[in-house]
N, C-alpha and C positions, 0 to 999 in steps of 0.2 A: 499155518505161518504168518504171523501176526502182522497185521497191515495199520500203521497208525492211522489215527481218523485227522489228528492235525494236520497231516500232510495231505491230503484230500481236502481240510478247509482251505489252507492255503490257496493251491489249484484253481479251487473252484471260483475264489475271490480275487485269484490275478494267474490267468489260464498262460498269457502272454509275458515273458518277462523282459522282451525286447519291447516291449511297450514304453518303457519306461517313467509310467506314470508313479508321481511319489505319493502321491497321496493314495491310493490306489494300494502299492504296494506295503504301505507304513499300516494300513488298516489290515490289509491280511496278514501281515507280521502279529501284529496286536492281536487279531481272532485266533491267529495258530500258536502263539504263546500260550494265553490263557487256556483255550483250549489242552494244552500239551499237559500242565500244568495242573488242570481237575484231571484228566483220564490217569494221570502219575500217580495223584493221591486215593485215586478209587482201583487201578486196573495192576495186579502183579505181572502181567504179561508186559503191561507196557513199562514197567521197571527193570522187566528183565531186558526187553528189546533195546532200552535204549543204554543199559551195563554193557551189554553185549557190543552194542553200537561204539561205545565210550572208547570198552577194548579196543576193538578190531583200528579205531582212529589213532591209540598208545602202538598199537604194536604196527601200523605202518609208516605213523612216527618216528619210531625206533630204527627200523629197517632203512627208514630213507636218510636220517642220519650215519645210518652204519656206513650203505653207499657214500655217503657226503661225505666219509672219513676215508674212505679206501680210495675216493677220487681225487682229492687233498692228498695222500700219502705215493699214490701214482705220479704223481703231477712233479711233486716233490722228488721223489726219486730221480724221474727224468730230468730234472734240472741239476740236479746234480753230477749226472749220466754224463750231462754236455758240458758240464763244468769242465770234469774231469777230461772229457775228450777233447776241448778245445786246449786246455792246457797241455794236452800231449801234445797236440800237433803245434801248437805254439812252439814248446819243445825243439819239436824235431826240425820243424824251419828254422827256430836259430840255431841250430848242430848243424846243419847245413850249410846255414850263409855264412856261419864263420869264417874267417879267412886261417888259412893254418898258416903256422909259423914254419921258416926253410931255414 
């Protein structure tokens, strides 16, 4: 399995991400970007890894969007059901409370 070297260089330069040291983080990011670009030019495995990672990300985003749409549809359906239910309930209540003519 391919293990990207730029991730190791980032971890080496910035081992604790909770430290909140902006200069250290910036240096680690710059080194990681430079190393990644150099490796992408030379290694077909690195390009394949990056392509697979991006495809996986796109598939995850597509699934997330689908789940969000499904959730929105369920919410809309529940709102429609609630409106119909409340309208029927009000209609029944009005029918019971109307005075009957004698």
